[in-house]
C-alpha positions as a printed Julia matrix, in Angstrom:
90×3 Matrix{Float64}:
  5.09  -11.11   -8.1
  2.4   -10.66   -5.38
  2.05  -14.41   -4.9
  5.74  -14.92   -4.79
  6.06  -12.21   -2.15
  3.52  -13.97   -0.06
  5.82  -16.93    0.17
  8.22  -14.79    2.18
  6.01  -12.5     4.21
  2.98  -12.6     6.36
 -0.53  -12.15    5.0
 -0.94   -9.23    7.47
  2.16   -7.51    5.92
  0.94   -8.18    2.51
 -2.51   -6.8     3.13
 -1.1    -3.65    4.69
  1.26   -3.04    1.78
 -1.42   -3.77   -0.75
 -3.72   -1.34    1.06
 -1.29    1.38    0.11
 -2.0     1.01   -3.61
 -4.54    3.93   -3.74
 -2.0     6.22   -2.14
  0.79    5.13   -4.46
 -1.6     5.64   -7.38
 -2.46    9.08   -6.2
  1.21   10.05   -5.75
  2.17    8.43   -9.07
 -0.57   10.45  -11.0
  0.71   13.55   -9.43
  4.41   12.79  -10.34
  4.07   11.08  -13.61
  0.89   12.56  -15.1
  1.41   16.08  -13.57
 -2.08   15.87  -12.3
 -3.03   18.61   -9.78
 -2.8    17.67   -6.09
 -6.25   17.57   -4.51
 -6.24   17.83   -0.74
 -9.67   16.21   -0.73
 -8.28   13.09   -2.54
 -5.34   13.12   -0.15
 -7.64   13.17    2.93
 -9.61   10.27    1.37
 -6.59    8.18    0.82
 -5.23    8.88    4.36
 -8.66    7.99    5.94
 -8.97    4.82    3.88
 -5.48    3.68    4.85
 -6.31    4.3     8.62
 -9.4     2.35    8.21
 -7.78   -0.62    6.5
 -5.0    -0.75    8.93
 -7.44   -0.67   11.81
 -9.48   -3.56   10.28
 -6.42   -5.71    9.53
 -4.85   -5.4    13.08
 -8.34   -5.51   14.69
 -7.77   -2.1    16.23
 -4.73   -3.46   18.28
 -1.87   -1.01   18.34
  0.34   -3.7    19.86
 -0.37   -5.91   16.8
  0.67   -3.03   14.49
  3.82   -2.29   16.45
  4.84   -6.03   16.5
  4.97   -6.17   12.7
  8.4    -6.99   11.32
  9.62   -6.31    7.8
 11.37   -8.84    5.74
 12.41   -9.57    2.17
  8.91  -10.52    1.09
  7.76   -7.02    2.08
 10.32   -5.45   -0.25
  9.15   -7.78   -3.05
  5.53   -6.81   -2.28
  6.44   -3.14   -2.58
  8.09   -3.8    -5.9
  5.08   -5.65   -7.09
  2.84   -2.71   -5.93
  5.04   -0.25   -7.74
  4.79   -2.32  -11.0
  0.98   -2.46  -10.57
  0.75    1.26  -10.11
  3.05    2.04  -13.12
  1.03   -0.32  -15.3
 -2.2     1.33  -14.18
 -0.95    4.8   -14.89
  0.73    4.06  -18.26
 -1.34    1.17  -19.61
């Protein structure tokens, strides 16, 4: 599903959405597995997302603000959700 989504979105959008996988996994483990929320893990996920976004857009705020969402992005989020569910239940 990831590769199909890349037909309809930019590589930048796909990389940004894929970079959210650790955050989705953390939230999924809290919701589905009833694991305790750990503020330290939350901070780690937040810092890693900020770092990944900064690297992908080369530190350019204008590049980040110029991103546009499309149907491929929605498909990418669906693929991400499937990957997280598989990782948590498989």
